[in-house]
N, C-alpha and C positions, 0 to 999 in steps of 0.2 A: 735533551739538553739537560744535565744534571747541575747538581750545585757546583762541580768544579769551571762549567763555562760560567756560571753565574758570578764566582767569584774572580775569574778572570777577568770578564765582562767590568767587575767594580774597580779591580786593580789597574784596569786598561783605561778606565775613565778616570780616577784619583792621579795615576799617574801623568798622564797627557793632558790635563787642566787643573793642576796646582796654579800655573802662574794665574788664571782666572780668578782666583779669591781674592787676591790684591786689587786687581779691576776691578770686580763687583763690587766690593767695601768702598771703592771711590765713587764707584756709579749711585750704589745707595745712599751715599752721602750727600748727594744731590737732593733737595729738599722735591717732594714729588713725585720721584722718579721710580718709586718702586715696583709699580706695575708693569712701568716702559722696560724696564731693567730686565724683568721676569719675561716679557712679552720678547724682548730683541734677544736674549738670552738662548730663548728657543726657537726662534727665529734662523738664529746665525748656526745655531748646533743642527738644525734640521736642512741647513746649505751644505754643511760640511758632511753630515750622511747621506745625503740626495749622491753626491760627487764621489763620496768614498763608493756607495752603494753600485753606481753608474760603472767607476773604474772596476770595481771587483766584479761584476757582470761581463768584462771584457770590452767596454766600449772606451776605454781611454780616456776621458775626458778632460782631464786635468795632467799632460806630461810634466814630470817631476821637473824638470827644466823653468816650468814656470811657477811653481810652486813660491820661490824667493819673493816672485812679484807680487804675492797678497799681500807683503809688508806693506805697500804702497799706500793701501788702505788705511792702518792705524796711523802711517807716519802722518799723510795729509791730513786726518782727524786733529791730529797731536799739533800738526803746525798751527792748522787753522785756532785751535783752542790757545795755543801760545799765542797767537797773533791778536786774540780777543782779548788777553790778560795785558799784553802790554797795552793795546790800545785804550784800556781801562784803566790803566797803572795811576792816573791822576785822579779819578772818582773819588768820590766821598767815601769813607771807609765804612760807614753805616748805612750804606746805599740799597740798592736792590741786593736782593737773593741771587745767589747763583741759579743759574737756567739750569731747568730741569734737563736730560738727556732725552733724546728721542728714540723711538725706538728700534728707526733703520740705524741711526749711530751704532746702538748695544750691537745691530747684529751683523753690523760691517765690523766692527771690531771683534766679534766674535768668531764672525766667518775667518776675519784676515789671522789671527792670532791662532784660530785652529787649523791654518792651512797646513801647517806640518803634521798635523794628527791626520790628515787624509792619507798621507805615506804610511803610517802605522794600522791604519784603519785598512786600505786596500787588499794587503797581502794577508790580512788575520780573516776578514770577511771572505776572500776569496778561498781560503783554507776553512773556515767554518760551515760553508753551506749555506742553505737559506732559511735552514733551523738554527744554525747557532747564529747568523747575521742577525736573525730575528729577536735572538736574545739579547744581545750583543745592544741591538737598537733600544730595545724597552730598559736595560738597565742603563744605557746611557741617558733616556731620557728621565728616566728616576734620578739618575744622580745630578741633571739641572736643576732639580727642584731642592735636592740637599748643598749642592752649592751655593743656590741663590740665599737659603736660610742661613746658612754659613757667612756669606758674606755681607747678610743685612743683619747678622748678630754682631760681626765684625764694627762697623760702621754705625752700630746704635750703641755699642758700649763706651761710656762717658771717656774716657782717655782718648780713645780713637775718633770717638766723634767730635770733642775740641780739636784734633787736629786736623781732622779732616774741614770741620767749620772756618779753621784758621787757614789753614794752607791748601785744603782743597781744589781750589781754582788752580793753583800751581801744579799740584802733584799730578792732575788728571793729564796735563799736556807731556808732563816729563812722561808718566808711564805708556801714552801711546805712543809717542815719539821712539821710547826705549823700546819697546813691543814692535814697531814698526822696523827698526834699524837693526832689532835683534833676526827678525824673520827673512830681512835682505841679505844680511851678512851670512847669517848660519844658515842660509836655504843651501841647498842641493848644489 
């Protein structure tokens, strides 16, 4: 596989994961979460890739009709986060720092948010063959590192960091709920 495949893989990763940048910035804005976000992002992508590879190899693990239901994961997590914000609404403003996100929480959101990507990856992997599929997977795994660096960069910019510190507890539930609903409604 040549540079053409590398470029196609990089372009496909960027296009299918652009929405992750905002989510990553929000996750990285939570104190003490950096390694958990990176680990969760990789774990979620590995789940997406595993399903896409199995699908490309003909097992048909995830039928197209099931993809929209992946939106239930971020929707549930968003509603849970919103409940926590509502429950803590009267708490002291100078109280505890926001809770760090967990690896499995990030992985679940990444997997659910990437559920529609499976529909793109399966036919491409099928046509690319084993060698091409390996190249795509390697590029996607490298892409996660780039995406995490970009999300961390955004989260650490003073204006973004101030905004996340002030409003991040509200932004996370909204982003997760919007992602969940968009997957549920926009599914096939």
